[in-house]
N, C-alpha and C positions, 0 to 999 in steps of 0.2 A: 124410438130406434134402439136406445140403450137397453130398455126392458126386453125387447124382442131378441136382441143379440145375447143378452144374459140368459134368457130362456133356452136359446139354441145351445149356448155353451154348457148349460146344465144338463143337456140331453133331453129337454122337454119339447123340442120342436125342431123343424127344419124350415127353410124358406127360400124363396127366390127374391132377389133384389136387383136393382139397377146396377149396371156395370161399375159405376163409380162408388158403390157402397163400400167396397173393400178399402178404397183409398180414403174416403171421407169418414168412415166409421169402423176402422179396423178394430178387431177384438182379439186378444191373445188366445182365447179359448174357442175361436170359430175359424174353420177352414173355408175359405172362399174358393169355389171351383167354377171356372167358366162353363156355361152351358152353350155349346156351339150348334146343337142340332134342334133347338126349340123353334117353333114357329114364331113369327113376329106377334107382338102383343099390342093392343091399343092402349095408349096412355092418355089420361086426361089431365088438364091443368085446371085446377079449381081456384077461383079468386072471388073476392067480394064483388057484388054488383056495382058498388060505388067505392072504388079503390081509395085508400087514404094515403098510400105511400107515393111520394112525388115521382118516383122512377118506375112506376108500374108499367106504363106504356113502353118504356125503353126495354124493360125486362121481357114483355110480351113480344116485342119486335125481335129480340135475340132468340127467344124460343122458336118463333116462326122461322128464322133463318136456319137454325139447327135442324128443325124438322123437315124443312123443304130441301135440305141437302145442299 
């Protein structure tokens, strides 16, 4: 993420990110502008086939709650 934002700040790229990117990865050289008229996008959650973190199922349940509204 930092490399991508540094590239944007240097004028070498532009991009679209999740709504929370500005809050979680703010960058002084990048202006975050909401895009309000873009169509919805499909987002995938990738995880290991055999999770090693003990709270993986809890996280997945939280994601499902957010996605289902």
